[in-house]
C-alpha positions as CSV (number, residue, x, y, z in Angstrom):
1,M,98.5,121.8,90.4
2,N,94.4,119.9,91.2
3,K,94.1,121.2,87.2
4,N,97.7,119.6,85.9
5,I,96.2,115.9,87.6
6,F,93.1,116.2,86.1
7,I,94.1,116.8,83.1
8,A,97.1,113.7,83.2
9,A,94.3,111.5,84.6
10,L,92.5,112.2,81.7
11,S,95.7,112.0,79.5
12,L,95.7,108.5,80.8
13,F,92.5,107.3,80.6
14,I,92.8,108.4,76.3
15,A,95.9,106.8,75.6
16,L,95.1,103.6,77.8
17,S,91.5,104.0,75.4
18,T,93.3,104.4,72.1
19,Q,95.7,101.8,72.5
20,Q,92.5,99.3,73.1
21,A,90.7,100.5,70.3
22,M,93.9,99.6,68.3
23,C,93.9,96.3,69.4
24,Q,91.6,94.2,67.3
25,D,89.0,92.0,68.5
26,N,89.6,88.7,70.1
27,T,93.4,89.4,69.6
28,L,96.0,89.8,72.7
29,S,98.1,92.4,72.4
30,E,101.9,91.9,72.7
31,Q,101.7,93.1,76.2
32,E,99.2,91.0,77.1
33,R,101.1,88.0,76.3
34,A,103.8,89.2,78.2
35,D,101.5,89.9,81.0
36,G,100.0,86.4,81.1
37,W,96.4,87.4,79.3
38,K,94.8,84.4,77.1
39,L,92.3,84.1,75.1
40,L,88.7,82.4,76.6
41,W,87.5,82.6,73.3
42,D,88.9,82.5,69.8
43,G,86.5,85.2,67.8
44,K,85.9,82.6,65.8
45,T,85.6,78.6,67.1
46,T,83.6,76.5,69.6
47,E,87.3,75.9,70.8
48,G,87.8,75.5,74.6
49,W,83.4,76.0,75.6
50,R,80.7,73.5,76.0
51,G,76.9,73.0,77.5
52,A,76.7,73.2,81.1
53,K,74.5,70.6,80.8
54,I,76.3,68.7,77.7
55,N,79.7,67.3,75.9
56,A,79.3,69.4,73.1
57,F,78.3,72.9,72.2
58,P,74.6,73.8,71.5
59,A,73.7,72.7,68.3
60,K,70.8,75.8,68.6
61,G,70.7,79.1,70.8
62,W,74.2,80.7,70.5
63,A,76.0,82.5,67.2
64,I,79.1,83.4,66.4
65,A,79.5,86.1,63.2
66,N,82.2,89.0,62.8
67,G,83.8,88.4,66.1
68,V,80.9,87.8,68.3
69,L,79.3,85.6,70.3
70,R,75.7,86.1,70.4
71,V,72.7,84.7,72.4
72,L,70.0,84.0,70.5
73,P,66.4,85.7,71.6
74,S,63.8,83.0,72.0
75,S,61.1,83.1,74.7
76,G,63.0,84.9,77.6
77,Q,63.3,81.9,79.6
78,E,66.5,80.6,82.0
79,S,68.4,77.9,79.4
80,T,65.5,76.3,78.1
81,N,67.0,77.1,74.5
82,G,70.3,76.5,73.7
83,G,71.3,76.4,77.0
84,D,74.3,78.2,79.4
85,I,77.8,77.5,78.3
86,I,81.1,76.9,79.9
87,T,84.8,76.8,79.7
88,T,85.7,73.0,79.3
89,R,88.5,73.8,82.2
90,T,87.9,75.6,85.2
91,Y,89.5,78.4,87.2
92,R,90.8,79.3,90.6
93,N,92.6,82.8,90.5
94,F,92.4,84.8,87.6
95,I,91.4,88.2,86.0
96,L,88.7,87.8,83.8
97,K,87.6,90.2,81.4
98,V,84.4,90.0,79.0
99,D,82.9,92.4,76.7
100,F,79.4,92.6,76.5
101,K,76.1,94.1,75.0
102,I,72.9,93.6,76.3
103,T,70.0,94.2,74.4
104,K,66.3,96.1,75.5
105,G,64.9,94.5,78.2
106,A,68.1,91.3,78.3
107,N,69.2,89.1,81.0
108,S,72.6,87.4,81.2
109,G,75.2,86.8,83.1
110,I,78.4,85.8,83.3
111,K,79.3,83.1,86.2
112,Y,82.6,81.8,87.9
113,F,83.0,78.8,90.4
114,V,80.2,77.0,88.5
115,D,80.0,73.3,89.4
116,P,77.9,71.7,86.7
117,E,77.2,68.7,88.5
118,L,75.1,70.6,91.3
119,N,71.9,70.9,88.7
120,K,70.9,68.5,86.2
121,G,67.7,69.9,86.3
122,A,66.0,72.6,84.6
123,G,67.4,76.3,84.6
124,S,71.0,77.1,84.8
125,A,73.8,75.8,85.9
126,I,75.2,76.8,89.6
127,G,77.6,79.5,90.3
128,C,78.5,83.0,91.9
129,E,77.3,85.9,89.3
130,F,78.0,88.7,87.4
131,Q,74.7,90.1,86.5
132,L,74.0,91.2,83.3
133,L,70.7,93.3,83.0
134,D,68.6,96.3,81.6
135,D,67.8,97.3,84.7
136,N,65.3,100.3,83.2
137,N,63.2,97.7,81.3
138,H,63.7,93.8,82.8
139,P,61.2,92.9,86.2
140,D,63.9,91.6,87.5
141,A,65.6,94.7,88.9
142,Q,63.6,95.3,90.8
143,L,63.1,92.2,92.9
144,G,65.8,90.4,95.3
145,V,66.7,92.8,98.2
146,K,68.3,96.8,98.0
147,G,69.1,95.9,94.3
148,N,71.2,93.1,94.5
149,R,69.4,91.6,91.0
150,T,70.8,94.4,88.5
151,L,73.6,95.4,86.7
152,G,76.9,94.6,88.1
153,A,75.9,92.7,91.7
154,L,76.8,89.6,92.8
155,Y,73.4,87.8,91.8
156,D,71.2,87.9,94.9
157,L,73.3,88.1,97.1
158,I,75.0,91.7,96.8
159,S,74.2,95.1,95.0
160,P,76.5,96.8,93.3
161,D,78.1,100.0,94.1
162,R,77.3,103.0,91.9
163,T,78.2,105.8,93.6
164,A,82.4,105.8,92.7
165,P,84.0,108.1,90.5
166,G,83.7,107.3,86.7
167,Y,80.5,105.1,87.5
168,H,79.1,105.0,83.5
169,F,77.0,102.2,81.6
170,D,75.9,102.6,77.7
171,E,73.3,100.6,77.1
172,T,73.8,100.3,73.2
173,A,77.1,99.9,73.0
174,F,80.0,97.3,74.3
175,N,81.1,97.7,77.7
176,T,83.5,95.7,79.9
177,A,82.5,92.8,83.4
178,T,85.6,92.1,85.2
179,I,86.0,89.7,87.9
180,I,89.1,89.5,90.1
181,V,89.3,85.9,91.9
182,E,92.1,86.2,94.6
183,G,91.8,83.4,97.3
184,N,88.2,83.9,98.9
185,R,88.7,87.8,97.8
186,V,86.2,88.2,94.8
187,Q,85.7,92.2,93.1
188,H,83.6,93.1,89.5
189,Y,84.2,95.8,87.5
190,L,82.1,97.5,85.5
191,N,84.2,99.7,82.5
192,G,87.0,99.3,84.7
193,V,85.2,101.1,88.3
194,K,84.9,98.6,91.3
195,V,80.9,98.3,92.2
196,V,81.9,94.6,93.9
197,E,83.8,93.9,96.9
198,Y,83.0,90.2,98.5
199,V,85.3,87.6,100.6
200,R,84.3,83.7,100.6
201,N,84.3,81.2,102.9
202,T,83.2,83.7,105.4
203,Q,80.5,83.8,108.3
204,E,78.8,87.3,106.4
205,F,79.2,85.6,103.4
206,N,77.6,81.9,104.1
207,A,74.7,83.8,105.9
208,L,74.2,86.5,102.9
209,V,74.0,83.2,101.1
210,A,71.3,81.7,103.8
211,Y,68.9,84.4,102.1
212,S,69.1,83.8,99.1
213,K,67.7,81.6,96.0
214,Y,71.1,79.5,96.7
215,A,70.3,78.8,100.3
216,D,69.5,74.7,99.4
217,W,72.8,74.4,97.3
218,P,75.9,72.7,99.5
219,R,78.9,75.6,100.3
220,F,77.6,77.7,97.5
221,G,80.6,80.0,96.2
222,N,83.5,78.4,98.3
223,A,84.4,76.0,96.0
224,T,88.3,75.9,95.2
225,E,88.1,76.5,91.3
226,G,85.7,75.7,89.2
227,H,84.5,76.9,85.2
228,I,83.2,80.0,84.1
229,L,79.7,80.2,82.5
230,L,77.9,82.6,80.2
231,Q,74.5,82.6,80.2
232,D,71.4,81.9,78.3
233,H,68.8,83.3,79.3
234,G,66.5,83.5,76.1
235,D,67.0,87.7,75.6
236,E,70.0,88.6,72.6
237,V,73.1,89.1,74.4
238,F,76.7,89.8,72.9
239,Y,80.1,88.8,73.7
240,K,83.7,89.5,72.3
241,N,87.1,89.2,73.8
242,I,87.0,86.8,76.3
243,K,90.1,86.7,78.2
244,I,91.6,85.7,81.6
245,K,95.4,86.3,83.1
246,E,95.3,83.4,85.5
247,L,97.5,84.0,88.9
248,N,99.5,81.7,89.9
249,R,100.9,80.8,93.8
250,E,103.5,83.5,93.4
251,Q,102.0,86.4,92.2
252,L,99.3,86.3,95.0
253,P,100.5,88.0,98.1
254,P,100.2,86.1,101.1
255,E,97.3,87.2,102.5
256,T,95.6,85.8,99.7
257,G,93.4,83.1,100.9
258,E,92.5,85.4,104.5
259,T,89.6,87.0,105.1
260,F,91.7,90.1,105.7
261,K,93.4,92.4,103.5
262,I,96.5,94.6,103.7
263,G,96.9,98.1,103.1
264,M,98.6,101.8,104.3
265,A,97.2,104.2,106.3
266,G,98.2,107.9,104.4
267,Y,99.0,109.2,107.6
268,T,102.6,107.4,106.9
269,F,103.0,109.6,104.0
270,V,102.4,113.0,105.4
271,K,105.9,113.9,104.4
272,F,105.1,112.8,101.1
273,G,102.7,113.6,97.8
274,L,100.5,111.6,96.1
275,D,103.3,110.5,93.5
276,K,105.8,108.9,95.6
277,T,103.1,107.4,98.1
278,L,101.9,104.9,95.0
279,E,105.0,104.4,94.2
280,T,105.6,102.7,97.7
281,L,102.0,101.0,97.5
282,Q,103.0,99.8,94.2
283,K,106.6,98.3,95.0
284,T,105.5,96.5,98.1
285,H,102.4,95.7,96.3
286,V,99.5,96.8,98.8
287,H,96.3,97.9,96.8
288,Y,94.2,99.6,99.2
289,L,95.1,103.2,100.9
290,C,93.3,105.0,104.2
291,I,92.7,108.2,102.6
292,K,94.0,111.5,104.0
293,D,93.0,114.8,103.6
294,F,96.9,116.2,102.9
295,H,96.2,114.2,99.7
296,L,92.5,114.7,98.9
297,P,91.6,118.3,101.0
298,L,88.0,117.7,102.2
299,N,87.0,120.5,99.9
300,S,88.2,119.0,96.7
301,T,85.9,119.2,93.7
302,D,84.1,116.6,91.7
303,A,86.8,116.9,89.3
304,E,89.2,116.7,91.5
305,I,88.5,113.5,93.6
306,A,87.6,111.9,89.4
307,A,91.5,112.5,89.0
308,F,92.1,111.8,92.1
309,H,90.9,108.1,91.7
310,A,91.7,108.2,88.1
311,Q,96.3,108.1,89.9
312,L,94.8,105.4,92.2
313,A,93.6,103.1,89.3
314,A,96.7,103.5,87.7
315,K,98.5,102.3,90.4
316,G,96.5,99.2,90.8
317,V,95.1,101.4,94.2
318,T,92.1,101.3,95.8
319,G,90.9,103.6,98.1
320,Y,88.6,101.9,101.5
321,A,88.5,104.7,103.8
322,V,89.1,108.4,105.0
323,G,90.8,109.7,107.7
324,P,91.3,109.8,110.2
325,I,89.0,113.1,110.8
326,Y,88.8,115.3,114.0
327,M,85.7,116.3,114.4
328,K,85.0,118.7,117.1
329,T,81.8,120.3,116.3
330,E,78.4,118.8,114.4
331,Q,79.3,120.8,111.4
332,E,82.6,118.6,111.5
333,V,80.9,116.1,111.5
334,D,77.7,116.9,108.8
335,R,81.7,118.0,106.6
336,A,83.2,114.5,107.2
337,F,80.7,112.4,106.4
338,D,79.6,115.0,103.2
339,Y,83.7,114.5,102.1
340,A,83.0,110.9,102.5
341,Q,79.9,110.6,100.2
342,R,81.7,112.4,97.5
343,V,84.8,110.4,97.6
344,G,82.8,107.2,97.6
345,V,84.1,105.0,100.5
346,K,81.4,103.9,103.3
347,L,84.2,104.2,106.2
348,I,85.2,107.0,107.7
349,V,87.9,106.4,110.2
350,G,87.4,109.5,113.0
351,V,87.6,111.3,115.9
352,P,84.8,113.0,117.8
353,N,84.4,115.0,120.7
354,V,83.0,112.6,122.6
355,E,79.7,114.4,123.5
356,L,79.3,114.8,118.9
357,L,79.0,110.7,119.4
358,P,74.7,110.8,119.8
359,Y,75.0,113.2,116.5
360,V,77.2,110.7,114.7
361,D,75.4,108.0,115.9
362,K,72.5,110.2,113.6
363,K,74.9,110.4,110.5
364,V,75.7,106.8,110.3
365,K,71.9,105.9,110.2
366,E,71.2,108.5,107.4
367,Y,74.1,108.0,105.0
368,D,74.4,103.9,106.2
369,F,78.3,104.0,106.8
370,H,80.3,102.2,109.1
371,Y,82.5,104.7,111.4
372,A,85.5,103.3,113.1
373,I,87.4,105.4,116.5
374,H,90.8,106.0,116.4
375,L,92.4,105.4,119.6
376,H,95.0,107.0,120.5
377,G,97.3,105.3,123.6
378,P,98.3,107.3,126.8
379,D,99.3,110.6,124.5
380,I,95.7,111.7,124.5
381,A,93.1,111.0,126.6
382,L,90.5,111.2,124.5
383,Y,90.6,107.4,123.2
384,P,93.1,105.8,124.6
385,D,92.8,102.2,124.3
386,A,90.4,99.6,122.1
387,E,88.8,99.0,125.8
388,D,87.9,102.4,125.9
389,V,86.0,103.0,122.5
390,W,84.0,100.1,123.5
391,K,82.3,101.5,126.5
392,H,81.6,104.9,124.4
393,V,80.0,103.0,121.8
394,K,78.4,99.6,122.5
395,D,75.0,101.4,123.4
396,L,75.0,103.1,120.0
397,D,74.5,101.7,116.5
398,P,76.4,98.8,115.3
399,R,78.0,100.4,112.7
400,I,79.9,102.8,115.2
401,G,83.5,101.0,116.1
402,M,87.0,101.9,116.4
403,C,89.8,101.5,114.7
404,L,92.4,99.1,116.3
405,D,95.6,101.1,116.3
406,I,98.1,98.0,118.1
407,G,100.7,100.4,118.3
408,H,98.7,102.6,120.3
409,D,96.4,100.3,122.6
410,T,99.8,98.5,123.7
411,R,101.4,101.6,124.7
412,N,98.0,102.3,127.3
413,G,98.9,98.3,128.7
414,K,96.6,96.7,126.8
415,D,96.5,93.6,124.6
416,P,95.7,94.1,120.7
417,A,95.6,90.1,120.3
418,A,93.0,89.9,123.2
419,D,91.4,92.9,122.5
420,M,90.9,92.2,118.8
421,K,89.5,89.3,120.2
422,R,86.9,91.1,122.8
423,Y,85.9,93.5,120.5
424,H,85.9,92.2,117.1
425,S,82.6,93.3,116.2
426,R,83.4,96.9,116.6
427,V,86.4,96.6,115.4
428,F,86.0,98.3,111.3
429,D,89.9,99.3,110.5
430,I,93.1,98.6,112.2
431,H,96.3,100.2,111.9
432,I,99.2,97.9,112.3
433,K,103.0,99.2,113.5
434,D,105.1,98.3,116.5
435,V,106.3,99.3,119.5
436,T,109.0,99.2,121.6
437,G,107.1,98.9,125.2
438,N,103.5,98.8,126.8
439,T,104.0,102.2,128.3
440,K,103.6,105.9,127.7
441,A,107.8,105.9,127.2
442,G,107.0,103.0,124.1
443,Y,107.9,104.1,120.6
444,S,106.9,103.0,117.5
445,V,109.6,100.6,115.5
446,E,108.9,98.4,112.1
447,I,107.1,95.7,112.7
448,G,108.8,92.5,114.3
449,R,111.1,94.5,116.0
450,G,109.2,95.4,118.8
451,V,107.3,93.9,122.0
452,I,103.5,93.0,120.1
453,D,103.0,89.4,119.6
454,I,102.9,89.6,115.7
455,P,102.0,86.1,115.7
456,A,99.4,86.0,117.9
457,F,98.0,88.8,116.3
458,V,97.2,87.3,113.2
459,R,95.9,84.3,114.6
460,A,93.2,86.3,116.5
461,L,92.3,87.8,113.0
462,R,91.6,84.6,112.1
463,E,89.9,83.5,114.5
464,V,87.4,85.9,114.7
465,R,87.5,86.4,110.7
466,Y,88.1,89.7,110.6
467,T,86.8,90.9,107.4
468,G,88.5,94.6,107.0
469,V,92.2,96.0,105.9
470,C,94.9,95.9,108.7
471,S,96.6,99.3,106.9
472,L,100.4,99.6,108.1
473,E,100.8,103.1,110.1
474,H,104.3,104.0,110.1
475,E,105.5,106.1,112.4
476,K,109.7,106.3,112.4
477,D,112.0,107.9,110.4
478,M,108.9,109.6,108.6
479,S,111.2,112.0,106.6
480,D,112.7,108.7,105.1
481,P,110.5,105.9,106.2
482,F,110.8,103.4,103.0
483,I,113.0,100.9,104.5
484,G,110.9,100.4,107.5
485,I,107.9,100.3,105.3
486,G,109.4,97.3,103.1
487,E,110.8,95.7,106.0
488,S,107.0,95.6,108.2
489,I,105.2,94.8,105.7
490,G,107.7,92.3,104.9
491,Y,107.8,91.2,108.2
492,F,103.7,90.7,108.6
493,R,103.1,88.8,105.6
494,G,106.0,86.6,106.8
495,V,103.9,85.7,109.9
496,I,100.6,85.4,107.8
497,E,103.0,83.1,105.9
498,A,104.3,81.2,109.1
499,T,101.1,81.0,110.9
500,K,99.2,78.9,107.9
501,E,97.9,75.9,109.2
């Protein structure tokens, strides 16, 4: 079966590649047009573009030939030849795709949320940047902090993740940069593999800006909309197939604009295979999955992991964490961390024996992962509620915290909204659900049918600016959970919308 999954994923990749190859450069397929895509550059003229600091297209520094937009080589300095070019209009929520090819030692970038009024002097216009760089031959790759100026980075702010399965870059051919903006949430993809994800307008993002070269620019990166920019950094770079799909309000989930995401806990589908799981996520417009080992076993090979991620990508789903994984020995801790690393995630939802916590602390430092202890309510003495987890982790590495299961926390007599506010610095994952009572006798029901004050919990998420995932762990009618899943996701999103100020 694993072999068949891999073959299916490979076939899908080949089909998509063939379809792309059959479509001529700088054109849109019928399906793309139907899906709302538009060309940002027609492959022939300068229509839709102008200089970042002038009202016309630059008279020098750029060339158009054979369907390729070329930055001409000059001195390798920033915006000293033709200068940057920007779109003549601004964009807010969108998916942007750009094919690019860089030459040896080249430096350039694709910027968005650009405000050309911010910098009228020397240098490039100001905006968030998908860095384009020959990492092997340009000195900027060695500057910044931990690679945050390398290919695919959010320039000078966030380093790209190159550990994800399928990551690749061709130094001699065209590659594809994709930027997805949904409200405050932004993602960078390189050749279809996500390398950066962040949330704007948050304390974390603003802290990154404060320690970057953009610290002196007011509200950098937090604008509602802005221009898209292609950079002239004095090096030869080629662009083509520049296209955009704008996302209107109806195409965006209610959580757009929030700092948190909605996901699904894999345990919800313990009685179903991956195909049914992904079909359900697609129907409910949920794009994040906490991976359980019954869908991707701990002993999976690299090929099986790659096939698994290909299946997720085909449905627009990202596996953001693994677990819960129970750990009773150091060997099981080792296996879990190795598994998470090979899967390509940096969050483990785990249940370690208490005596193993010093060893978990050691592994967190070694791997630079976050570790969220799953709490269990009154059913299991081990980690019954958020307060108990806090007492065990408060003196450990700050990357060790909890998966706040609001149902189990409630059944142990606690208030999950209050606990979210109290322990938010150690909440790295959340399981959302509802229960019929605040004692052990309470049982799981659809969100909105129980005793949990969901509006208060959503407000608490906003108050602490939680940036993780709220994953539905549906534990009612698990042999046929799908109506309950839809109702729960719909109710939670309805509360998000109804409580917006």
